[in-house]
Structure formats: structure tokens, C-alpha cells
N, C-alpha and C positions, 0 to 999 in steps of 0.2 A: 369436730374432727378436722375440718378444713382449716380452722383458725390455728389449731395446734401444729398442723403441718406447715402452715405459712410462717409461724413463729420459728419453727425449726429451720426452715429454709433461710429465714432472715439471719438467724444465729450463725449458720454455716457460712453464709455470704459475708457476714461481718468478720468472721475468723479468716476467711480467705483474703478479704480486702486488707486486713491487718498484716497478713503474711506477705502480700505483694508490696505493701508500703515498707515493711522491714527489709525486704529484698532490695527495693530501690534505694533505700537509705544505707544499708550495711553491706549489701551483696557485692559492692565494688571493692571491699576491703578483704584481702586474703591473708590469713595468718599462716606463716610457715614455721612449723615446729621441727626441731631436729638438733642433733649434736654429734660430734665426731672427735675422738681424742687425738687422732693423727691427721696430718695433711693427706689429701687424697685428690688427685687430678680428676678422677671420674666424678667424685662428689661435686667438685666445682663445676664441671661441665653440665651436670644435671641441674644444679641450682641456677646456673647462668641461663640455661635453655628455658627453664620454667619462668624465671623472672622476666626475661626479655619478652617472651610470648604473652605473659599476663599484662605487662606494661603496654605492649603494642595494642592490646585489646581493651585498654582503658581501665584496667584494674590497678589497685594500690596494694603495696606490700607492707605487711606488719611483721616484725620480728623481735623476739626477746633476746636476740644475739646469743643464742645457744652456742656452746663451744664448737669451733670449727665451722659448722653449717651457717651460723649467724653471720660470720665474717664473709663467707662465700655469697650469701643472699644479699647482704648490704653492699658489698663490692660490686657485684654484678648489676644490682639495681641502680646504683649511683652511676656506673659507667653508661648504662642504657639511657637513663634520664638526661644525663649531660649531653649525650649524642643527639638527642631530639629537642634539646633546649627546654626541657620541662623543669619546673620548680621542684627540687628534691624534697623539700619539707612538705609539699602537698601530696606527694605520691609514695613516699617511703617513711614509715613510722618505725623508729628504732628505740627499744626500751630495754637496755642491758640491765641485768640483775646485779646488785651490789654484793660483794663477797661476804659482808658481815650482816646480811639480812637474817632475821629470825624466821623460824618456820611459819609463824603467823603472818609476818610481813610478806614472805614469799607467796603465801596463799592469796592474800589480798592483792598483791601486785599482779599475779597471774590472772585473777578475775578481771582486773581493769585492763590488762594487756589484751585479753581476748574479747572483751566487750566491744560492741560496735563492729564486729566482723561477723561474717556469715559462713565462711568456709575455713577449714583447717587442713592444710596439707602437711603430711607427716613423712619425713625422710630420714633414714638412718636412725638416729636416737641411740647412739652408742655411748657407753661409759665404761670405766675400768674399776673393778671391785678391789677390795683390800688385798686380794691374792694376785692381783695383776691380770685377771681374766677380763676379756671384753664381753660386756653384758648389755642388755637393754637398759636404757637410761630411765630411772624412775621419774625424773623431772619431765621428760617428754610424755611418758605414760600419764602423768598427772595433768599435763596440758590437754591431752586428749579427753580425760575425764571431765575437766572443766569445760572444754569445748562442747561436750555432749550435754552437760548441765545447762549450757546457754543455747542449746538447740542449733549448734553449728553442724554443717554437713562435713563429715570426716572423709578425707581422701588420702589413704595411706599408700605410699609407694613401697609395697612389700618387698619388691626385688632388691631394695637397698639394705635389707636385713635389720637385725636388732629390734628396737621398739616398733619401727614401721612394719616389720614383718609380723611381729606379734599382734599388732592391731589389725593388720590385714587378715591374718588367719582367724582371729576372733570374729571379725566381721563376716568372713566367708562361712564360718560355722553357725552364724546367726543372721544369715542374709535377709530373712524376712523382716528384720528390724531395720534394714538398710536397703530398701527397694531401689533407691537411686543408684546403687552400685551393682545391682544384679547383673547387668550386662558388661560390667567393667572390672570386677574384682579379680578375675583370673588374669587378665592382662596386666593389672597393677602388680601382681605377684611375680610375673616373669619378664616383663619388658625391661630391657637394660640399655637400650639406645637413648641417650639424653634427649635428642630432638623428638623421638617417638614418645617418650614419657611426657615431655612438655605438651605435645599435641594432644595426648590422651587426657591429661589433666585439664587443659582448656576445654576440651570437648565435654568432659563430665560437668564442669562448672556451667558452661553454656546450656547444656541439656537441662540441668536442675533449674536454672533461672527461667528458661523458657517454659518448663512444666509448671512452675509456680504461677507465672503470669497467665498461661493458657487455661489453668484450672480455675481461675477466677470466674465465678458465675455471674449471670445477669442479675441486676437488682431484683430481689424477691417481690412477689405480689404483696401489696399492702393488706394487712388483715382486714381493714375496714372495707376493702373492695370486694370481699368474698360474700 
């Protein structure tokens, strides 16, 4: 019985150790997913506030250059990195989608884009359907699905609407599956001030990273010592 319990402790320890290693390796890379059909000053201010705060705290930005939002994310990140004399190529990863990609190519491209990241921030995610209506962007929803498949932590800024709002509400209705957002999802759905949003996002990421490290257990007792 004692040997079985020791093996279980060792297994849990190894899993937690692997999670910590992945967080150290990939947890500095933040994927920002979003799109916006029209120019929006508020969207730019939110993207700028988030990128500046993340970069100031040592995180790197990854973007697929989604319509509108990708431009804001890239522009704000480049401006910030240049102001602190950081190498842009080291801190900002931009991977625009080609217009003539097949659905299979897009799928593979998304998988590679999100790989080696640990957090996915979702903002806006707006598209225009065939009738001219503004709707949640399927591409952004797909990026959230891929992110979850790759065990990323999802941080939807629901207050920005569209796909981000849909993801936030889905999480809120299934919060037991997203315990890391239990204390934050309500604020993510209502906060509208760009600086407050950026501060909230950074707080969530920092909290998750600290919890992963702090939950790492001491090395288990060797079975042969029992």
C-alpha cells in the first residue's frame, strides 16, 4: 500500500515538474487573438495598454495579425520595444495569414502559431457576414479551440464584445473548468478602461504562473526507502 502511494506521489510530482518546466519555457509567450473590421480608437488603446504592460513585465507578444487588432498589437508592441531599445524580433512574433491559404493550411498554421505559447488573450473577434451584419469571428473562435487543445490558459476580454464576449460567457457558464478565472471573469466581462484591463490581464497571468510554481511538490519519497 505504501509503495503504491509513493508511486502515485512520484507520478503527481513528475507531472507538476513538467508543468513548471513548460511554464518557464512557454509561459513568457502570450498569444493575442482578435479581429475588428473597422478602425476603433478604443480597441487601439486597449491593445496598446496590454502590450506595453506585458512587455514591461518581460513577456513576449505573438500575433497572427488578425484584421484590425493584429495591426494594433504589432504597432503598439514595436513602438514600446523601440522605446526601450529591445530587439523586436526577440520579443514580437508576427505570423500573418496568406489570403490564398486552404482550410487545411490555415488549420496547420494556427497550430504552429499557438504552439510554444501558454496564454491566449481574446479581444473583440468581430467579422462581417454576407448580409453585412457584425458577428463573432469564426477564426478567433477557432483559435480559442486550438488554444484549449494545446492546454493554453484562455483570458477573454468579454467587455470588448463579439467572439471575446461569447468565449467569456461560455467560460462563466462553465467556470468549474476554468478555476483560474473564477475570481476574474466578472471583471473581464464589464471592465472597459484600457489601463484597468491591462492591469487585470497581467494580474491573471502572474497569478496563474505563481500558482503553477507554488503547487510544485517536494520530491517524493523513494519507494525503496519505505
